[in-house]
N, C-alpha and C positions, 0 to 999 in steps of 0.2 A: 661601604656599601650600605643601604638601609635594612632596617630588621626584618629580614625577610622571613614567611611563614613558611611550615616545612609538615608534613604530613605521613607518616608509618602507617597503612592499613594494616590491621589483622590480619584480613585476608583479601584474596583478588576479585575482581569483577563488578559485574556493572552497576551494583547498588552503592560504589564507590562515586559514583558521576557527578552525580550535583557539587558532592563537597571537594570533588576534585575539579572542576570548573570555577566553583567560587574562590579556592585556594588560587587558581591561575590566575582569575581577573584581581586578587587582591596584588600578586605579586607583580602582574603585568602593570596595572596601577601605580606600586612602590617604585617601578624602575621606569616609567613613563612609554612602555613597550608597546605597541598598537600591530604589530606582526604577527599575530594567535594562530597555529596550527592546529588542525584537529584531524586526526584518523577516524574515519566514519565507513563504516562497511557496508550499511543498509538504512542510514540516514538519523537512526536514535539519537547517536551522539550529537551531531550537530542542531538536531533539533532542539536536544535541552541547552545545548550552548548558546543559540540566538538569542535564548531568554535572559542569557548573563549577559551577554556581549553583545552590544549593542552595533551592529555591522554599520552604522553611519559614523561611530566613534571608531572603532577596531578595523582593521585589515582581516578578516577571518580567511583563510585557505583552508579549503579541506582536501584532503587526501583519500581517493577510494582505494581499493582494489581492482587492479586490471582485468580488464576481458578473459575471459577463460581462465581466471584465478581458481576455482574447479573444475572438474571433467568439464561442465558445461561451458557455452562462451559467453554466458549472459553477466549482464554486468549488474551487480544484486543493491549498486545504488539507484535508487527511483528516479526515472528519466523526469517525473513532475516534479520531485522536490528539488533536483537537478536546476531544471528550466525556474522556481520559485527564488531560488535561493540567488541564482543567477539574476534575476531581476533585483534583487535586492545589494546587488556588486561582492556577493558571495565571490570567491574564487575556488573553483574546483579543478583539481588535477587528479586524471588517472592515468596511471603508467604503469611499466613493469617496477616492482618493487624492486625498490636498491640492494637488498640483501637476499633477494631468490632470485628468478630470472631463470636462466638455462642451469643454474646449479641446483634449485629446488628438483626440477625434471629427473637429472643423473640420479641426484638421494632417493625421486620415489620409485623410478624405475630398475638401478643397479646399487642402490643402497650405496653409493660412493658418494663421499663428500668432497666435493670441490673446497678450495680457501674460504671463500666467502660462506657459505652452506657452515662448516665448520663454524666460522668467527660468529656468525647469528645464532648456532647454536649454544654456542659458550656464553655469549651475553644474554639470549634466556633461560639459561642453566643459572648462570653464577650470580645473575644480578634480578633479573625478571624480563617477562616477554614487553613488558611496555618501555622498558629501557631500549630494547630492541628498537622497537618501532618509533619513540618519538626522535631516535639518531635516523632512521631511513626516511620518514618521511620530510624531514629539513632536508635530506641530499636529494629526493625528489621535487621538492617546491624548487631549493636550487638552481638543478635540471632543468627545469621547466620555465624558468624564468622568473617564478612570481616573489622570489625573496633574491638578495645580492650577497656574495662570497663574502663574510665577514660581519652580518649583522647579527646583531640576538633578537632572538626571537624566544618566543614561549612555544612550545611544541607539547601538544596532550594526546596519548592513547592509552589503550588498555590491554587486558588479558582477556583475551577473548571477543567479548562486546562490554560496550561502555568503555568508560575511562576510568583509570586508577593509577595512572600516572603522568608526571607533569616536571619538563625540563626548561629550564634556561639555557638555553646552547645559541652557541657561535657559528651562525651557518656555513656551510662549505658545499660544494660540489661533491658527488663521487668521484669525480677525476682527482679531485684534490683532498680525499677521504682523511687523511692525517691533520690536515688542518682544521677538524671539528672540534670543537670544546664542549665539553658538559659542564657549563659553568657551575650551576647547581641543580641536584637531584629536590626540587619542590614536595613532590609525591611519588608515592611507591607503595606496591603492596609488600609484605614478608617474603 
């Protein structure tokens, strides 16, 4: 395997976004990976990513929160930005979060963990929130047909807002979750 670059950030947060995206591009180019998955709730992260990843060269796939993620049923990802990105051939996936769904409702309402919510909480606690999300968005992209099972992708996410986590992942669907492989953690906060 070529000499990948890695980064451990001193703290999580959106201030790491530009460096995370640049590191992701460096490693994607080194590995000749063109499919780049990006978690983006409000559009800020993809707006920065599109200045680093040319959509005519890379296949950018943005994964947003589902409708009704918060109490209201609104979509936080701006409709105008969605339309502008789609014109540039950027794929946008909005669906139920792979590690959330009904289980998050049970946890919120009854303080009861199902196995998926427990797994999700453990990932966030033991490694970092971004690791949970990079895995989750790969599953969602696979389930939506945007990537194929077994394909290597670069997945980018963060803690709260922005990006501070990036991984090389062998993709799979939620149904085949045990086949997902985090092949390299390229960036994460401590």
